C-alpha positions as CSV (number, residue, x, y, z in Angstrom):
1,X,5.0,30.7,22.0
2,X,1.6,31.2,20.2
3,X,0.6,29.7,16.6
4,X,0.7,32.8,14.5
5,X,1.6,34.0,11.1
6,X,4.7,34.6,10.1
7,X,5.9,31.6,12.1
8,X,9.0,29.9,10.1
9,X,10.7,26.3,9.5
10,X,13.5,25.6,7.1
11,X,14.9,22.4,6.3
12,X,18.0,21.3,3.8
13,X,19.3,18.4,2.3
14,X,22.5,17.6,-0.1
15,X,20.6,15.5,-2.9
16,X,22.0,11.9,-2.4
17,X,21.3,8.8,-4.2
18,X,18.3,7.8,-2.1
19,X,17.2,11.1,-2.6
20,X,16.9,10.6,-6.1
21,X,13.3,10.0,-8.3
22,X,15.1,6.6,-9.5
23,X,15.4,5.3,-5.9
24,X,12.1,6.9,-4.6
25,X,10.2,5.0,-7.6
26,X,8.9,8.5,-9.2
27,X,10.8,8.5,-12.1
28,X,14.0,7.4,-14.0
29,X,16.3,10.0,-13.7
30,X,19.2,10.4,-10.9
31,X,17.6,14.0,-9.7
32,X,16.1,15.0,-6.7
33,X,12.4,13.1,-6.7
34,X,9.3,14.9,-6.0
35,X,8.2,12.7,-3.1
36,X,11.4,14.0,-1.4
37,X,10.9,17.5,-2.0
38,X,7.3,17.1,-0.6
39,X,8.9,15.1,2.7
40,X,11.6,18.0,3.1
41,X,8.6,20.8,2.9
42,X,6.6,18.7,5.2
43,X,9.6,18.4,7.8
44,X,9.9,22.6,7.3
45,X,6.4,23.1,8.1
46,X,6.7,20.8,11.1
47,X,10.0,22.8,12.1
48,X,8.1,26.2,11.9
49,X,5.4,25.2,14.5
50,X,7.4,22.6,17.1
51,X,8.4,25.3,19.6
52,X,4.9,26.0,19.9
53,X,3.6,22.8,20.4
54,X,3.6,21.1,23.9
55,X,4.0,17.1,24.3
56,X,0.4,16.4,24.2
57,X,-0.3,18.2,20.8
58,X,1.2,17.5,17.3
59,X,0.3,18.1,13.9
60,X,-0.8,16.0,10.9
61,X,-0.7,17.1,6.7
62,X,-4.1,17.1,5.4
63,X,-3.4,18.9,1.7
64,X,-0.5,19.4,-0.2
65,X,-0.1,21.7,-3.8
66,X,3.2,21.1,-4.8
67,X,5.1,22.6,-8.1
68,X,8.1,20.8,-8.6
69,X,9.7,23.5,-11.4
70,X,13.5,22.5,-11.7
71,X,15.9,19.2,-11.4
72,X,18.3,19.2,-8.7
73,X,21.1,16.8,-9.3
74,X,23.1,14.6,-7.0
75,X,25.5,16.6,-5.2
76,X,23.3,19.7,-4.9
77,X,22.3,21.1,-1.5
78,X,18.4,22.1,-1.6
79,X,16.9,24.4,1.3
80,X,13.3,24.7,2.0
81,X,11.5,27.4,3.7
82,X,8.2,27.1,5.2
83,X,6.0,30.2,6.4
84,X,2.8,29.6,8.3
85,X,0.3,32.1,6.4
86,X,-3.0,31.1,8.0
87,X,-4.1,29.9,11.4
88,X,-7.8,28.9,11.5
89,X,-8.5,27.3,14.6
90,X,-6.5,23.7,14.5
91,X,-6.2,24.3,10.9
92,X,-2.5,25.8,9.8
93,X,-1.7,26.9,6.2
94,X,2.1,27.2,5.0
95,X,3.8,28.5,1.9
96,X,6.8,27.0,0.8
97,X,9.9,27.5,-1.4
98,X,12.4,25.4,-2.4
99,X,15.7,26.7,-4.1
100,X,19.2,25.0,-4.6
101,X,22.5,26.3,-4.1
102,X,22.9,27.4,-7.2
103,X,20.0,30.0,-6.6
104,X,17.5,27.9,-8.8
105,X,13.9,27.9,-7.9
106,X,13.3,24.1,-7.3
107,X,9.8,24.4,-6.2
108,X,7.0,25.8,-4.3
109,X,3.4,25.4,-3.0
110,X,1.1,25.1,0.2
111,X,1.0,22.5,3.0
112,X,-2.2,22.7,5.2
113,X,-1.8,20.9,8.7
114,X,-4.0,20.4,11.4
115,X,-3.5,20.3,15.0
116,X,-4.4,17.4,16.9
117,X,-3.7,16.1,20.5
118,X,-1.5,12.9,20.1
119,X,-2.9,10.7,22.3
120,X,-6.4,10.9,20.9
121,X,-5.2,10.7,17.2
122,X,-3.2,7.4,18.2
123,X,-6.1,5.8,19.9
124,X,-8.2,6.5,16.9
125,X,-5.9,4.2,14.9
126,X,-6.4,1.4,17.3
127,X,-9.8,0.9,16.7
């Protein structure tokens, strides 16, 4: 499979206490925390391209634009869908949307990732 526009990935979670702004330190209300929404968005982008990357390659996040539009209380399922919208060499750009089971638009944004050689990337960390 080749990295090309249109690849999609999805992830979802039922908001639990560990996912809340209170627990994540990003606020003081028991709703889905923005850092958790970002993590879900990144997970969806990883799923979108995982079948296209062999064991020697991976992708790493480099830029994020996130609009957290609505609160999601504990017990509500939130689903994030990501679509690869641009491939520029090793640079991948994704658009994502997040909705909850009630049909509420929870968030949207863009995630940029870059494809790297896994061993080379890790070796640079050891220096």
